[in-house]
C-alpha positions as a printed Julia matrix, in Angstrom:
179×3 Matrix{Float64}:
  92.31   91.91   96.87
  95.79   93.4    96.48
  97.16   91.87   99.7
  95.92   88.43   98.7
  97.24   88.75   95.15
 100.58   90.09   96.39
 101.02   87.21   98.83
 100.37   84.72   96.03
 102.58   86.44   93.46
 105.44   86.93   95.89
 105.42   83.27   96.99
 106.42   81.35   93.84
 105.85   77.86   95.3
 102.19   78.53   96.04
 100.19   78.7    99.25
  97.34   76.84  100.89
  94.32   79.08  101.35
  94.61   78.77  105.15
  98.29   79.8   104.97
  97.3    82.69  102.74
  94.77   83.84  105.34
  97.46   83.65  108.03
 100.02   85.51  105.92
  97.64   88.32  104.98
  96.0    88.41  108.42
  92.59   88.39  106.76
  89.63   86.17  107.68
  89.58   82.83  105.88
  86.2    83.61  104.28
  87.53   86.86  102.81
  90.61   85.12  101.42
  88.5    82.3    99.98
  86.25   84.82   98.2
  89.26   86.76   96.81
  90.94   83.55   95.63
  87.75   82.61   93.76
  87.65   86.06   92.1
  91.34   85.97   91.17
  90.97   82.49   89.71
  87.95   83.57   87.64
  90.12   86.41   86.29
  92.83   83.78   85.56
  95.44   85.78   87.51
  96.02   82.67   89.65
  95.39   78.94   89.42
  94.57   76.43   92.11
  94.82   72.73   92.75
  92.65   70.94   95.3
  93.56   67.74   97.07
  91.15   66.39   99.67
  90.13   69.49  101.63
  93.28   71.48  100.85
  93.42   74.07   98.08
  96.8    75.37   96.92
  96.94   78.57   94.87
  99.73   79.75   92.59
 100.39   82.67   90.31
  99.49   82.2    86.67
 102.63   82.98   84.7
 100.76   82.54   81.4
  98.35   85.42   82.05
  98.93   88.21   79.49
  99.44   90.79   82.26
 101.61   88.6    84.47
 104.79   90.67   84.1
 103.08   93.99   84.7
 101.08   92.72   87.68
 104.16   91.05   89.16
 106.26   94.22   88.79
 103.57   96.38   90.4
 103.02   94.0    93.33
 106.75   93.61   93.86
 107.14   97.34   94.3
 103.94   97.99   96.23
 103.87   95.02   98.62
 107.2    93.28   98.34
 110.19   92.69  100.57
 111.44   96.28  100.44
 108.35   97.53  102.24
 108.3    94.69  104.77
 112.01   95.08  105.53
 111.72   98.87  105.79
 109.04   98.46  108.46
 111.13   95.88  110.35
 114.41   97.83  110.21
 113.03  101.31  110.85
 114.53  102.72  114.03
 116.6    99.62  114.81
 119.58  100.57  116.99
 122.95  100.23  115.28
 121.63  100.1   111.71
 122.73  103.1   109.66
 121.77  101.78  106.22
 120.45   98.61  104.59
 120.23   97.25  101.06
 118.64   94.32   99.29
 121.06   92.8    96.79
 121.12   89.78   94.49
 118.31   88.47   92.32
 115.48   90.2    94.18
 117.14   93.61   93.76
 117.72   92.84   90.08
 113.99   92.05   89.59
 112.96   95.18   91.48
 115.15   97.3    89.22
 113.66   95.79   86.07
 115.96   92.88   85.19
 113.62   90.11   84.11
 114.03   86.56   85.37
 112.36   83.92   87.51
 110.87   84.98   90.85
 113.64   84.98   93.47
 113.64   82.09   95.93
 115.28   84.15   98.67
 116.15   87.69   99.67
 119.7    88.81  100.38
 120.05   91.83  102.66
 123.1    93.69  103.91
 122.74   95.96  106.93
 125.4    98.59  107.54
 126.36   99.49  111.08
 126.78   97.66  114.34
 123.47   96.0   115.26
 123.36   93.38  118.0
 123.97   89.95  116.38
 121.05   88.35  118.22
 118.76   91.12  116.98
 119.93   90.53  113.39
 118.89   86.87  113.77
 115.52   87.91  115.19
 114.92   90.38  112.35
 115.84   87.7   109.82
 113.3    85.28  111.35
 110.59   87.98  111.48
 111.19   88.86  107.82
 110.99   85.2   106.8
 107.7    84.78  108.66
 106.16   87.84  107.0
 107.47   87.18  103.49
 107.35   83.4   103.29
 110.81   83.4   101.71
 114.27   82.66  103.06
 115.96   85.92  104.11
 119.72   86.23  104.58
 120.67   89.29  106.65
 124.37   90.08  106.76
 125.67   92.87  108.99
 128.74   94.83  107.87
 130.57   97.56  109.78
 130.37  101.02  108.2
 134.13  101.01  107.63
 133.96   97.76  105.62
 131.07   99.08  103.53
 132.82  102.38  102.76
 136.25  100.83  101.99
 135.74   97.12  101.21
 138.52   94.74  102.22
 136.58   91.48  101.77
 135.53   89.85   98.51
 131.94   89.49   99.72
 131.58   93.24  100.24
 133.14   94.05   96.87
 130.82   91.57   95.14
 127.71   92.97   96.85
 128.71   96.53   95.94
 128.9    95.53   92.26
 125.41   93.99   92.25
 122.13   95.83   91.83
 121.22   97.38   95.19
 117.85   98.52   96.52
 118.16  100.78   99.54
 115.84   99.89  102.4
 116.9   102.36  105.09
 116.2   105.22  104.51
 113.37  103.73  102.47
 112.81  106.68  100.13
 116.12  106.13   98.29
 117.18  103.45   95.84
 120.93  102.81   95.78
């Protein structure tokens, strides 16, 4: 149930049940059963049109904030990105920044519509694009991966780097640290 609930809660615009099955890589029948259970518990809501059922998180549920915070940490972008970036040549460090990092670190606000990531090192540009596309496919959210040389990260000369360094940061690589 957690994978289904996480996919719904971490996709603010909602998902069709078939898309939910694809995203979670679970059989359609299993997802359908879990969606029915979650809706009975009022953790999610659904709208049906013709043969299509779209499910969304229920922001009015009394435990919404707590459930959202738990799912964000247990199943969210940090874990997906850590798996994707682990062992990638040329990447020394990586951080999520922006609104998603702020939510992860406890700053309340609307669910982020995208995920901003900075990778430190010298990865191949084509590989950065591929990783970005893979992350978007797995998360169902727009992902912006920006590569910065170690020297720029350590001694910022560009406004972008200085701005990112002042924002909340969630370390991805190595994944056991939060920056």
